[in-house]
C-alpha positions in Angstrom: 83.2 -27.4 65.3 79.6 -27.8 64.2 78.4 -25.3 66.9 81.1 -22.9 65.8 79.9 -23.0 62.2 76.3 -22.5 63.2 77.4 -19.5 65.4 79.4 -18.0 62.5 76.4 -18.4 60.2 74.2 -16.7 62.8 76.5 -13.8 63.1 76.9 -13.5 59.4 73.1 -13.4 59.0 72.7 -10.7 61.6 75.5 -8.7 60.0 74.0 -9.0 56.5 70.5 -8.1 57.8 71.9 -5.1 59.7 73.8 -3.9 56.6 70.7 -4.2 54.5 68.6 -2.3 57.0 71.3 0.4 57.2 71.4 0.6 53.4 67.7 1.3 53.2 67.3 3.4 56.3 67.5 6.6 54.3 64.0 8.1 53.9 63.0 10.5 51.2 59.6 12.0 50.1 58.0 12.8 46.8 54.8 14.6 46.2 53.4 12.6 43.2 53.8 8.9 42.2 55.7 9.5 38.9 58.5 11.1 40.9 58.6 8.0 43.1 59.3 6.1 39.9 62.1 8.5 39.1 63.7 8.1 42.6 63.3 4.3 42.6 65.0 4.2 39.2 68.0 6.2 40.4 68.3 5.2 44.1 67.2 1.6 44.0 67.2 0.0 47.4 69.4 2.7 49.0 66.4 4.7 50.1 62.9 4.2 51.2 60.5 6.5 49.2 57.4 8.0 50.8 54.6 9.2 48.6 52.6 12.1 49.9 49.7 12.1 47.4 48.2 8.6 47.3 46.9 6.9 44.1 43.6 8.4 42.9 44.0 11.7 44.7 44.6 15.1 43.2 47.8 16.9 44.2 45.9 20.2 43.8 43.4 19.6 46.5 45.3 17.1 48.7 45.9 17.5 52.4 48.1 15.0 54.3 46.7 13.1 57.2 48.3 13.1 60.7 49.5 9.6 60.1 51.2 10.6 56.8 52.8 13.6 58.6 54.2 11.3 61.3 55.7 9.0 58.8 57.0 11.8 56.7 58.7 13.5 59.7 61.6 11.0 59.5 62.6 12.0 55.9 65.9 13.5 54.9 64.7 15.0 51.6 61.4 16.0 50.0 61.2 16.3 46.2 58.5 19.0 45.6 56.8 20.4 42.6 55.3 23.7 44.0 51.8 22.5 45.1 50.2 24.6 47.8 49.9 21.7 50.3 53.7 21.3 50.2 54.3 24.7 51.8 51.8 24.1 54.6 53.0 20.5 55.3 56.7 21.4 55.2 56.4 23.9 57.9 55.1 21.3 60.3 57.6 18.7 59.2 60.6 21.1 59.5 59.4 22.0 63.0 59.8 18.4 64.0 62.8 17.7 61.7 64.9 20.8 61.0 67.3 18.7 58.9 64.6 18.0 56.3 65.6 19.5 52.9 63.0 20.5 50.3 64.2 20.1 46.7 62.2 21.9 44.1 62.0 19.7 41.0 61.1 22.8 38.9 64.7 23.8 39.0 66.1 24.2 35.4 62.8 23.0 33.9 61.4 25.0 31.0 58.2 25.9 32.7 55.0 26.7 31.0 53.0 29.7 32.1 49.3 28.6 32.0 47.0 30.4 29.6 44.3 32.1 31.7 41.8 30.9 29.2 42.7 27.3 30.0 41.2 27.7 33.5 43.9 25.6 35.1 43.2 25.4 38.8 46.4 23.5 39.4 48.9 26.3 38.8 51.3 27.8 41.2 50.8 31.4 42.3 53.1 32.5 39.5 50.7 30.8 37.0 53.2 28.0 36.3 51.8 24.7 35.1 53.0 22.1 37.6 52.5 18.9 35.6 56.2 18.9 34.8 56.7 15.2 34.7 54.4 14.9 31.6 57.3 15.6 29.3 59.9 12.9 28.7 62.3 15.7 27.7 61.8 17.8 30.9 61.8 14.5 32.9 65.5 14.2 32.2 66.1 17.5 34.0 64.1 16.4 37.0 65.9 13.1 37.1 69.3 14.9 37.0 68.2 17.1 40.0 67.2 13.9 41.9 70.5 12.2 41.2 72.6 15.2 42.1 70.6 15.7 45.4 70.9 12.0 46.4 74.6 12.1 45.7 75.1 15.1 47.9 73.0 13.7 50.7 74.3 10.1 50.4 77.8 10.4 48.8 78.6 6.8 49.5 76.3 5.8 46.6 77.3 8.5 44.1 78.7 6.2 41.5 75.6 4.0 41.7 73.3 7.1 41.3 75.2 8.4 38.3 75.2 5.1 36.5 71.5 4.7 37.2 70.8 8.2 35.9 72.6 7.4 32.7 70.5 4.3 32.2 67.2 6.1 33.1 68.1 9.0 30.7 68.5 6.5 27.9 65.1 5.1 28.7 63.6 8.6 28.6 65.3 9.2 25.3 63.8 6.0 23.9 60.4 7.0 25.3 60.6 10.4 23.6 61.6 8.8 20.3 58.6 6.4 20.5 56.2 9.1 21.3 57.5 11.3 18.5 56.9 8.5 16.0 53.5 7.6 17.5 52.2 11.2 17.5 53.8 12.5 14.2 50.6 11.6 12.2 48.4 13.9 14.4 50.9 16.8 14.6 48.9 20.1 15.1 45.7 18.4 16.1 43.5 19.3 19.1 43.2 17.0 22.2 40.0 17.5 24.3 40.7 16.9 28.0 38.6 17.2 31.2 41.5 18.7 33.1 44.4 20.7 31.5 47.2 18.4 32.6 49.0 17.9 29.2 50.5 21.2 28.2 54.1 19.9 28.5 53.2 16.7 26.6 51.4 18.7 23.9 54.3 21.2 23.6 56.8 18.3 23.0 54.8 16.8 20.2 53.1 19.9 18.7 49.5 19.2 19.8 46.8 21.6 21.1 45.2 21.0 24.4 41.5 22.1 24.8 40.2 21.9 28.4 36.6 21.4 29.5 37.5 22.5 33.0 37.5 26.2 33.6 39.1 27.6 36.8 38.7 24.2 38.4 35.0 24.0 37.6 32.7 22.8 34.9 32.3 25.5 32.2 29.5 28.0 32.3 27.0 27.9 29.4 28.8 30.5 27.3 32.2 28.8 27.8 30.6 25.4 27.1 29.3 26.6 23.7 32.7 28.1 22.8 34.5 24.8 23.6 31.9 22.7 21.8 32.3 24.8 18.7 36.1 24.4 18.8 35.8 20.7 19.4 33.4 20.2 16.5 35.7 22.2 14.1 38.6 19.9 15.3 36.5 16.8 14.6 37.0 15.5 18.2 36.3 11.8 18.5 37.6 11.3 22.1 37.2 13.1 25.4 40.1 12.3 27.8 39.2 12.3 31.5 41.0 11.7 34.8 39.9 9.7 37.8 41.1 12.5 40.1 38.4 14.9 38.9 34.7 15.2 38.2 33.8 13.9 34.8 30.3 15.4 34.7 31.3 18.0 32.1 33.2 15.4 30.0 30.1 13.2 29.8 28.1 16.1 28.5 30.7 16.9 25.9 31.0 13.3 24.8 27.2 13.1 24.3 27.1 16.3 22.3 30.1 15.3 20.1 29.1 11.6 19.9 32.6 11.0 21.2 34.2 8.2 23.3 35.3 8.8 26.8 38.8 7.6 27.6 40.1 7.6 31.2 43.8 8.5 31.7 45.9 8.6 34.8 48.8 11.0 34.4 49.6 10.5 38.1 50.2 6.8 37.7 53.5 5.5 39.2 54.3 3.2 36.2 55.7 6.3 34.3 57.1 4.8 31.1 54.1 2.7 30.3 51.7 5.4 31.3 53.3 8.0 29.0 53.3 5.5 26.1 49.6 4.7 26.7 48.7 8.4 26.8 50.5 8.9 23.5 48.8 5.9 21.9 45.4 7.1 23.0 46.0 10.6 21.7 47.2 9.2 18.4 44.1 7.1 17.8 41.8 10.1 17.3 40.0 8.3 14.5 38.6 5.6 16.9 34.9 5.2 16.4 32.7 6.6 19.1 30.2 4.3 20.9 
């Protein structure tokens, strides 16, 4: 009898382990870490999420390694945002895995067409700004696309995905409400950034984005003087930089303006806290410079 119980427990353990493995055998890809957060929120442990652009890298200049391509070749879905590397990498992946589906998370998003004067080097060929996750309001649309796609691909989890989407949508609404309150005192003010990543964020909360970077490079002397004059008139006290890009120009601006340098990471995976931190830093424009 004792041996039978041990045998039964052994079989139960194998069965449970197998079911858990089967449940998480689904593999999907995302291009940037914030969308990994979205998928994890909605899918939980029903999928394994592969991240194409690693922490600290820029999605605009990124090229996947052979090892990443090998791992990615087992994916069922890839949630894309329109970066140039996605088209190149997807051709190789689909050649090895014809069943891979590419899902464009720009679908139904109210896209921003970049101002040529912003010098954004990160835009799609159609001049669309691709930093679509940097809006809690547009994030709800992206989350809906993710949930619908997951439900179509893995219908056995549809109810779970829809419930998770409802919960995540509430969190995004709460985030939007907090940011609205935090940023209301600086409505209409100018934010000086090293890289023009915050157009969606600024549109939501009626801020103005002024970028140091021009066409992916530090500004020429004439552009530098123009931006400096605008920054002085706006009483800029902070220059916001990113770890993914050169901060040479930002340091020069900070010195000229006697402003503080604040490093932000809009590509961070911890989406909700990152968005709040960005809002809090933007709101504290009266912080004394060093």
